C-alpha positions in Angstrom: 189.6 181.0 153.6 185.7 180.5 152.4 183.5 182.5 154.2 181.4 179.8 155.8 184.1 178.3 158.0 185.2 181.4 159.4 184.3 181.9 163.2 182.2 184.9 164.0 184.1 187.4 166.2 182.7 188.3 169.8 182.4 191.0 171.8 185.1 192.0 173.9 185.1 195.1 176.4 188.9 195.4 175.1 189.2 196.2 171.5 191.2 192.8 169.8 191.0 190.8 172.9 188.7 187.6 172.4 185.4 187.8 175.1 186.1 185.7 178.2 183.2 183.6 179.3 184.6 182.8 182.6 184.3 186.5 183.9 181.4 188.8 183.3 181.9 192.5 184.4 179.2 191.5 187.2 181.5 188.9 189.0 183.2 190.3 192.2 186.8 189.3 192.0 188.4 187.1 194.6 190.9 188.3 196.9 193.9 187.6 195.7 192.9 189.1 192.0 192.0 192.1 194.2 195.3 192.3 196.1 197.3 192.3 192.9 195.2 194.7 190.9 195.7 197.2 194.5 199.1 196.4 194.5 199.9 198.8 192.2 197.9 201.9 193.9 199.2 201.2 196.9 202.9 201.7 196.1 201.5 204.5 194.0 200.2 206.0 197.7 203.5 205.1 199.6 205.9 206.5 197.1 203.7 210.0 197.1 203.4 209.9 200.3 207.6 209.3 200.9 207.7 212.4 198.3 205.3 214.8 200.1 207.9 213.7 203.3 210.8 214.8 201.8 209.3 217.4 199.9 208.2 219.3 203.6 211.8 218.0 204.8 213.6 219.6 202.2 211.6 223.0 203.0 212.2 222.8 206.5 216.0 221.4 206.4 216.7 224.8 204.3 214.5 227.0 206.6 216.5 225.4 209.4 219.5 225.9 207.6 218.9 229.5 206.3 220.0 228.5 202.7 217.9 229.8 199.5 215.1 227.6 198.6 215.5 229.0 194.8 219.2 228.1 194.8 218.5 224.3 195.9 215.4 223.5 193.9 216.4 220.5 192.7 218.0 218.3 195.2 218.3 214.8 195.2 216.4 212.5 197.9 219.8 211.1 199.2 221.1 215.2 199.6 218.0 216.3 201.3 218.7 212.7 204.1 222.2 214.3 204.4 221.2 217.1 205.2 218.9 216.8 207.7 221.2 213.8 209.4 223.8 216.7 209.4 221.6 219.2 211.0 220.4 216.7 213.8 223.9 216.5 214.6 224.7 219.6 214.9 221.4 220.4 217.3 222.6 217.2 219.5 226.1 218.5 219.5 224.3 222.1 220.8 221.9 220.7 223.4 225.2 218.4 225.2 227.1 222.0 224.8 224.3 223.5 226.5 223.7 220.9 228.9 227.3 220.8 230.1 227.5 224.5 230.4 224.8 224.9 232.7 225.2 221.4 234.4 229.1 220.5 234.6 228.4 217.0 236.4 226.3 216.0 233.6 228.9 213.9 231.5 230.1 212.5 234.6 226.9 211.3 235.4 227.1 210.0 231.8 230.3 208.4 232.5 229.2 206.8 235.7 225.8 205.4 233.9 227.9 203.7 230.6 230.6 202.2 233.2 227.9 200.5 235.4 225.9 199.1 232.1 229.3 198.3 230.9 229.7 196.0 233.5 226.3 194.9 234.1 226.5 193.1 230.0 229.5 191.8 230.8 228.1 189.8 234.1 225.3 189.2 231.6 227.6 187.8 228.9 229.9 186.1 231.8 226.9 184.0 232.6 224.7 183.9 228.7 226.0 180.4 227.4 225.7 179.7 223.7 227.5 183.2 222.7 229.6 183.0 220.2 233.0 183.9 221.9 234.0 186.1 218.8 230.7 188.2 219.0 231.4 188.6 223.1 235.0 189.5 222.5 234.0 192.1 219.8 230.6 193.5 221.5 233.3 193.9 224.9 235.9 195.5 223.3 233.7 198.0 220.9 232.0 199.0 224.5 235.9 199.4 226.3 236.7 201.6 223.1 233.2 204.0 223.4 234.2 204.2 227.3 237.5 205.2 226.6 236.2 208.1 224.4 234.0 209.1 226.7 236.5 209.1 229.5 239.2 211.0 227.3 237.0 214.0 227.1 238.1 216.8 229.4 235.3 217.3 231.3 235.3 217.2 235.5 234.7 213.3 236.8 231.7 211.6 237.9 230.8 212.3 241.5 230.4 210.4 244.2 227.6 208.0 245.4 225.1 209.5 247.2 225.1 207.5 250.6 221.7 208.7 251.8 219.2 207.1 249.6 221.3 204.2 248.6 221.9 204.5 244.8 224.6 206.4 243.2 224.0 209.9 242.0 223.7 209.8 237.8 220.6 207.4 239.3 219.3 210.1 241.5 217.9 212.4 238.7 217.1 211.2 235.0 219.9 212.0 232.0 218.3 213.1 229.0 221.0 213.5 226.7 222.9 211.4 224.4 226.2 211.8 223.0 226.6 212.9 219.5 227.9 209.7 217.0 231.7 210.6 216.7 232.3 211.3 220.6 230.7 208.0 221.3 231.7 205.9 217.5 
């Protein structure tokens, strides 16, 4: 090509890229451009927070389970979460056992409350129109199965209702206990 027909290169902030006259360094970015450019940074920060929390959770769970952290230095994230879920379920069981040994009527109160709640759900579903019949029967079947498992536990039956206050006994005192997932599943 002859030298007089070649275009003169223009200065560009990026080597090899043509200069753009539409964007100058002084021109502010639009809101959508700003979001697009900050999205990877926000994602990187979010991942860093997740990884930091998982690191802390790993330390806590290994301490709680009295495991040697040097032997478990390369735990996968899923393993950390599974160990944590298992540990929390064991804690719930231990709390329930402690509550039952302190007050053996706790399970009876729980049964009575669950039964009353199930009856209320049944009443509500019988008056509610537009609920799919299959959904209704599956929900009631699930609640019945759960109640059957609770009743099958070998603990004392619920106490009789209190006549003085007009409330059932399980409503007279707040109950702050959850049955483990295996018992109410």
